[in-house]
N, C-alpha and C positions, 0 to 999 in steps of 0.2 A: 315612601321615598321622601327624604328631606328636601327642602326647597333648594339647597345648594348642590344636590346630586346631579350628575350628568345624565341626561335622558338618552337611552340607547335606542337606535333605530333598528327595527326588525329586518333581518335578512330575508329577502323574498326571491332571490335567484341564485343560481350557481354557475360559475364559469369554469369549465375544465380546460386546462392547457396541457397538452401531452405530446410526446415524441411521435412523429409520423412514420418513422422508418421501420419499425419492427412490431412484433406481436406484443411485446411487453408494453410499449407505449399505447398501442390500441387497446390492449386488454385492461390497462390501468384506467383509461378513459371510459371504458364500458362499465367498470366497477363504480367509478365516480358517478356515472349516469344512473346506475341502479340506486346509489345512495341518494341522489337528488330526488328520484321518484319516491323513495321511502320517506323522505322528509317533506315532500310536497313542494319542492322548489322548482321554479322554471329553469330549464337547462339549456346552456349554450356551450359549444365546444370549439376550440381551435387546436388543430393538429399541426405541429410545426417542427422545425429543425434548427440546429445551431446556424447562425448567420441571419436569422429572421427575428431575433429577439427584440431589436429596436422597434420594429413595426408592431409586434405582438404586445409588448408592454406599453406602448402608446395607447393601445385599445384598453388595456387593463386600467390605465390611469383615468379613463373616462367612466369607469363603472361606478355605480352607486348601489348601496345596500345589497352587495353581492358577496357570496362566499367564493373566493378564488382558490381553486385547488390545482396545483401544478404537480405533474407526475412525470417520472422518467426523463427529467431534464436537469443536468447539473448547472451550476452557476458559470456563466461566461464572465470571467473576471475583468475582461477588457471593457465590459458594459456594466460593471457592478454599480457605479454611481447612478447610471441611467435607470437601471432596474429597481434599485432601492427607492429612488425618488418617485418612480411611477407607482410602486406599491404604497409608498407613504401617502401620495395624493389619493389613491383609491381608498386607503384606510380612513383618511380624513372625511371621505364621502360615505362612510358607513359600511365599508367592506371589511371582511375578515380574510386572512391569508393562511393557507395550509400548503406546505411544500413537502412532497414525499418522493424520495429519490434514493438511489444506491450507487451513484458515482462518487468520485473523490471530491471532497470539498476542503478548501483551505479554512483555517481558523478565522481569517479575516472575513470570508464570505459568510460563514456560520454566524459570526457575531453581528454582521451587518443586517442579516435577516431577523435574528432574535432581538435585536435592539429596536426594531420598529414598534410603533404603538399598537395597542389592541391585542397584545399577547399572541403574535403569530406562532403557528405550529410548524416546526421543521423537524422532519424525521429522516435521517440518512443512515442506512444500514447496508453494508456491503455483502452481508450474508444472504440477502434476499433480492429478488428482482422487484421492480417498482410495483408491478401488479400484486405481488404477494404483500408488499407493505400496505398498499391501498386496501386489500382484502382484510388484513389483520387490523388496520386502523379504523376503517369505515364500515365494513360489512362482515364481521367475523362469524356471524351465524347464518350467512346466506350461502346455500349450497351452489347456486349458479356462479356467484363470485369466486367461490373456492375452485370450481372447475376452470374458470378463466385464468385464475392465478396459476394453476397447475400447468396449463399449456404454455403460459408465458415463461415460467421457470424452465420448462423443457427446452424452449428455443433460446432463451437468453443465456442460460448456463451451458448451452451446447450439448445437452444430454441426448436429444434426438431419439427418444424412445416412444413418444406418443405420435401416432400417425396423423391425428387431427391437428396437432401442433405443426407438424411439417407441412400439411396441406394448407392450413390457414396462413402460414408464413409465406408460402408460394403465392397464394391468392393476393396477399398484401403486396408482394413484390411486383406481380403482374399488373395490378391496379395502379401502383405508383409509376411504373414505367410508362403505362398508357397515358396517365395523367401528365407526366413530364413531356411526353411526345406531343400531346394535343394542347399543352399549356393550360390544362384545367386546374382549378383551385384544388389543392390536395385534400383539404377537409371535405369538400364537396365530393371528391372522387371516392374517398374512403368511407363516406357516410353509410352506405348500404351494409358493408361488413360490420362497421361499428354498431349500427342499429340492431343487426341480427344478433351480435354477441351480447349486447345489453338486454335484449328481449329474452333470450333463452340460452345463452352461453354457446360453447363450441358445437353442441348438438343441433343448434339452430342453423349452423353453417355447413357442417360436414356430417354425412350419414355413415355411421360406422359399419352398418350391415352391408351396404352397397359399395363402400369405400369410394364414394363420390360426393361432390358438392351438391347441395340441394338446388343451387342455381345452375341450370344447364349451360348457359353461356359461360359462366365462370369456370365450369368444369372443362369445357372445351379449350378455353384460353390457357388454363393451367397445364393441361395435357400437352398442348403445342409448345408452351414455354419450357416445360421439362425436357422435351425432346430436343429442342434447339439449344438449351443450356448445356446438355450433356455433350452435344457435338462441339460446342465452343470450348468447353473445359478440356476435352480430349485434345483439341487442336492446340490449346495454350501450352500443353506439356512439351511442345517442340522447342520452346525457348524459355530457359530459366537459368539462374545462377545459384550455385551452392558454395558455401564456405564454412569450415569449422572455425568457430570463434569461442574462446574460453571453454572449450570442451563441448560446445553445442553446435549442432548442425543447423545453420541458418540458410533458408532458401528464399530467394526473391524471384517473383514471377509476375508477368504482366496480367492484369485482370481483364478478361474479355468484356467488351461492351455488352451491357444487358445481363450481366451476372453479378450477384452480390458477393462481397468478401466472405460472408457467412457460408453461402452455398459452396463457394470455391474452397473454403477451408475444410468443410466436411468432405468434399470430394478428394482433397489432397491428404486427408487423414485415413483414407482407405487404401490399404496395400494392394488390393485387387485392381484399383484404378491406376496405381503407380507402376504396376508390373505387368502391363499388357502390351501388345504390339511390339514385343522384343525389348521393352525397356526394363531396367532394373534400378529402382529407386527406393530409398529409405524414407520413412516419414520424418519430416524435419521437426526439430525441437521448436523452432520458431519459423513460421511462414509469414512472409511479408508480400502483400500484393501491391502492385503499382497500377493505378488507373491511368487512362490516357491523359487526364487532366493533372496528374501528379499527386493525387490523393493516395495515402498509404493505409493499408489494412493489416492488422497484426492478429494472428491466431497461433495458438501453441499446440504442439503435438506431444508435449511432455510437461511435467510440472517443474522442469529445470529452469524455466524462464517465466518472466512476468511481462505480459504484453503491455500493460499500462506504463510500466517503467521504460520499456523500449520505445513506446510511442512518445513518451515525454521528451525523448531526445530529438523528436521531430515535431515539436510544438503541438503535441496531441495528448490523448489520455484515454481512459476507459477502465476496463477490468483486467485482472491478472491473466485471464484466459481469452480476452478479446478487446481490441482497442483500435483507435484510428489516429492518423497523423497526416502530415503534409510534407511533400518533397518540393513541389512546385513544377513548373513547366520544364520539359526536357526534350532532347532530340535523339540522344543515343541511350538505349536501355542499359548497355554495359557500363556506361559512365554512372548511371543511377546506382547500379549494383555496387560498383567500387566505392562510391560515396557512402552508401548505407553500411557496407561492411567496415569501412574505416571508422565511422562514427560509433558503431557498436563495439569495435575493437578497443576504442579509447575509453570505454566505460564498462563498469561491472554492475551498475545499479539495476540492470534488467535481469540479472541472475537471481534465482530464488535461493533461499537458505539451504534447500535440499541438494543444490548443485555443489558438489565437492571439487569441481574443477578449479585449478589455480588461475 
């Protein structure tokens, strides 16, 4: 090395930052953990959600000699300057940044990350879930990481063909709800499932032969949750609003407390559920759930619609098949439905190219 060359500090630890809400975020973190082990790096993890970026990236800014890998989290553009400055400070302290994601990114956000020092890696690919990107990027020859990526894809792309994926998704939901209720730190609450996944993949959590969780307490909790969830979803069918907009059936329904939009979307995509107890309903092209706090969830029942574009009309985003947005506080559900229908009527950007409706 010449006397004028810059001395590089050796990376000795890895900080994983991933989405806390679903199997994709947890699975991506598990794959990153396996990568840390393979490289002999000390591992730390933060499982987080949008709205907590300021706190999380403040911690990032204090890291030294760390490989920071962020997965299954898109850029919050309202905090772009704060995030890039935190990463810049971390890089100046010997850190390296890798960001693996599959959400929509603006060119401004992409350029902001790629223009940081020390050659950050940013891989955004909408064709895969984040765990698949982590697998392909970090551990492409690791069979356990491949299995983790498979269940993440099954849940995140709403395929729902792998029973272990459904089971682990429910386990994650139950654990999150319990943590919220008890005000427990989310990373701490999810650490047992994350550790089991990182140690041995889905088979370390779910027994395919017995069709049960290997943790008896978790097995009982999920069983009770599924029973109560079904009751709540059936009850929710008593109140909903339908309207044909641009040739698409749009349905708005109140999301029961303690039920995720993903679970409710799957329930509402099954005709057997919609046509029981004397009801006669069609599967909606676009299903919009409204939580008690005014958050919106978007799920599609056909490829005529783009959920992320519909969510964009409500300050949200996501994927063509699943997205989230915000309506705000409300008192009358019918007023919410009318407002949503009006906003969708005034736009066609949420229609896909395969929709021939005028």
